[in-house]
N, C-alpha and C positions, 0 to 999 in steps of 0.2 A: 689513730693507731690501731694495730691489730691486737686482739686479745683472744685467748682460748677459753671458752666457757664450758664448764660441766653443767649439762642441763638435767642429768639424772643418771641413773645407773647405765654405764656403757655408752654414754652419748656425750660427745664433745663437739662443739662448733666454734669456728672462728668468726668473730664479729668485729666491726669497726666501732670504736668508742673514742671520745675526746681524750686528748692528752692531758694528764693531771696537771694542776697548777700549784705552784708554791704559795702556801697561804700563811705559813709562820716564818719568822725571820731565821729560825734554826733548821728549816727544811732544806732538803737537797733533791733536785731532779736528776734521776739516773736513767741513762739509756741502757736497758738490759741487753746483754750480749749472750749469756749462757744461763740455762736453768736446768738443774738436775731433776730427774724423776726419782721420787723417794717412795718408800714403802707406804707411807701414809697416803700419798697421792693415789696409789693403786687401791688402797682400802676404800677411798671415797669414790673412785671410779667404779669399782666392782660392787661395793655394798651400800654406798651412799652414806656411810657413817663410820665413826670410830667412837664406840661407846655412846655417851650422851651427845656427842657432837654430830649432828645430823644435818645433811644437806637438804634444806627445805626450799631453797630458791637457787637459781643458777648462781654459780660461783666460779671464779678464776682460781685454779690450783697453782701450785708451785711455791717453794720457800727456799730452795737451795739456789742461790743466784749471785751473779756478779755482773758488773757492767761499768760504764764510764759516766763520770760526773758531767753533766751538760749545763747546769745552772744551780746557783745557791742563793739562799736567803741572806739578808743583809747582815746577820749576826753570825753566819758560819765562818768558823776559823780553822777547823781540823781538816777540811778537804777543799780542793779547788777545781775549777773547770779543767776537764781533760784528764783528770786523775782516775786511775783504774781502782775499783773497789769491790770487795765482797760485801754482801748484805747480811747483817744479823737480823733474822726474820721476826723476832719477837719484840714488839714495841711495848714495853712495860710501863706501868704508871709512874715508878720512881719514888713513890711516897709511902707505900704500904710497908708493913713490917718485914715482908719477904724481900722486897727491893732494897730497903735499908739494910737488911741483914746480909746482903750479898747473894740472894737467891732470886733474881728477877725472873728466872724460869718458872717459879712457882707463884708469881703474881696472879691473883685471881681475875684481874682486869686486863691481863695481857691481850694485846691484839696480835695474833700470830698469823703471818701470811699463809693463805690457803687453807685456813681453818674456819669453818662456818661460824659467823657470817662475814668473815674478813677476806676480801679478795687477795689473791697471791700474785706471784711474779711472772706468770706466763702471758706476758704482755710487753709491749716495746718500751714503755716508760713507767717508772714508778716514782712516787715522792716518799722520801724517808727522812726521819730526823737524822742530823749529822752524827749523833752518838751511835746510831745503828749501822755505820759504815766503817769498814776496816780496810786500810790501804793495802793493796797487793805488793808484796815485796818484789824487788827487782828480779827478773828472771821467771816469774810465774805469769801464766796466762789466765784468761777468764775461766777456763775449765778447772784450773787449780783452785780458783776462788770458789767455785761451786763445791769442790771437794772439802773445802774448810768446814762446811756445816756438819756433814756426817762425822768428820774426823773430831770436830769439837765435841760431838756427843760421846764418841768413843773415849776420848781423853777425859771427859768429865766423869763418866761412869767408873773408869779406872781409878780416878782420884777418890771418888766416893767409896770405892771398895777398900781403900787403905792399902793398896798394892805396894809391895816392897821388893827391892832388888833381891833376886835369888829365889823367888817363889815360883812354884809350879802352878800353871793355870790350864783350864780347859775352856774352849770357845765353842759353843754349839750354834751353828749357823754361820756360813762364810759369805753372806751378802755384804753390801757396803758397810753396814754397822759392825758386823762381826769382824771384817777385815780391818776396820778402824780400831777395834779393840786390839787386834793382833798387832797392828802397827805400833800402838801405844805401849803394849807390854814388852814387845821386842826391843824398842828403843829404851824402854825403862829397865831392862836387865833381867827379864824372866829367866829362870833356869830351864824349865821344860814347858813347851807349849803344844798342847793337843788341840786339834781342830777337827770338827765333824761337819759334814754336809751331805746332801743327797746328790749333788751335782759335781761330776768329776772336774769340769773345768774350773769350778770355784775352788776346789781343793788344790788344783795346780797353782792358782793365784795365791793361795795360803802358803804353799811351799815357797813361792817366789818372794813372799814377804817375811819368810823366816820361821814358819811352823816347823817344830821338830817331828811331829807325828800327825799325819792326817788320816782320818777315819771315814771310809765310805759308808754312810749311814744306811745305804740299801743293803749292805752285806754284814756290817758289824755294829755292835752297840758301844758307844764310846764309854759308857760306865764300866763295861766289862774290860775294854782296852786299858782304861786308866787304872783300874783295880789290879790288873795283871802286871802293868809296867811300873807301878809304884809300890809293889809289895803289899797290896791291900790297903795302903794309907789313904789314897786319894789325893787330889790337888788342893792347893790352899784356897783357890777361888775358881768357881765355875761361873762362867759368863754365858748367859742365855740371850741369843740374838736371832731366833727364828720365829718366835711367836706361836708355837704349836703346843698342844697339850702334852705330847710326849717329850718335847724339849724342856718344857718347864720342870717336868719330873726329873729328867736327866741332869739338869743343872744342879739339883740337890743331891743326886746320887753320886756324882763325881767328886763332890766336895768332901774333904776330910772332916774328922771330928774337930769341932771348934773352928771350922772353916767359914767361908762366905759364899753366897750365891748372889749374882747381880742379874737383874732382869731388865733387858732392853726391849724385848720383843713385845708386839701388840697382838693379843689374842683375837681370833676372829669371832669367838662366841662370848667374849667378855668374862671369861673365867680362867683361872689357873688352878691346877690341882697338883698337890704334893702328897707324898707319904708322910702323914703328920707325925707318926712315931719315929720315923727315921730322922726327920728334921729336929724333933724335940730331943732325941737321944744324943744327937751330935751337938746340940746347942748351936744350931746353925744360924747365922745372921743372913737375913734375906733383905737385899737392898734393891729398890726400884729406882730407875733412872727417868727423869722427866726432862727431856731435851738437854740443854746445856747451859752453863753460866760462866761467862768470862773465860772461855777457852778458845775462841775463834782465832785471836791473834797468835796465840801459841801454835794452833793447828797450822797456820800459814807459815809460820817461821820454821816449823818441823818439815813441812813439805818442801820448803825452799832449800833445806839442807841436802836434800836428795840422797840421804843415807839408805833409803829403801824406795823402791819404784812405786810409790803410792799413786802417782798420776796415771799408772796403767789400769787402774780400776774403771776408768772410763773406756768402755768398749764400743759404744755406738753413739753417733750424732744424727740428729734429725732437724729439719726445719720446722718452724711452728706449724705449718700446714699439715705436717704429718704426725701431730702430737698424739692422735688416737692410735696410730700404728705403734708409736713408742710405748704407750701405756699397755697396749695388748701384748707386745713382745716381752715387756718386763713382767707382766702378770703371769704370762705362760712360760717364762724362763727359756725363751727360744733363742737360737743362733749364738749361744755362748755369752748371753748378755750379763753383765754384772751392774754397770751403771750407764744409763742412757742420759744423754744431754741434748736439750733443745737449744738450737742455735738461732738467734734472732738478728 
């Protein structure tokens, strides 16, 4: 089968490798059909690392994936051959205190697709435990299955934030994660939603998904807009989804006294900086999001309802042979790209 290997910074090659075999009775062989390009894939492509997770050998990237079941182990009961599925990319141990406590995303022994040293989904076939597969609802395609992973992260972080109907929120960064947060709070009954980004086409997508006020970060500061339009109060929750030094600070500045800030973004320099006195005086809660837990099924169900055009986040498709072009385009924000998908 074909697989795309990252060999180092800015270098990806396609190689032929053996098709993986089912070794456990609860394993499933899946023919991959679609794989999304995520911000973490771009970090590994450009920088060769995310924090302490360093690419030391060649690795297959990709963790947002969907495909078709082609074979199953003897004990598999939840899926069958020919079934269309989305992949939950984190294979957790299932026995540690975090897994038992309902937080498999925090499992210290998790094997997460496309994270060193675990190979990801940018290949034609993968073997997964059946518990890591979620059936695609009727009417959804493989690209929708890909979108369930970022949307699950958006939903999970919104749940962590304690979001309630009628709250005002600000979302800083309108990439796939920020737009997933927007989708989640819009369906959840937010009163006012402010969204900022540097890219006009992303702000247009935010409007399409229901943002009440979009802010062009090239010309205006969202903290000033929020302050002016809330009578100086601020929003109940500031969601950070850009991973930049300025946006981390802004996510605390937009939040009201006693409010919350939620951090999704991955910083390039492994640091976040806030105004310590502002955060302290507001008694601000700062919440970090680590992937997601038990949210993928809900994500697929919400996409299937088609109340908001979430599927339109996918703006570009590429064959596996053009994976490097896709990574470069996404990294450089070219051609109106929001989410690129590799079709296998």
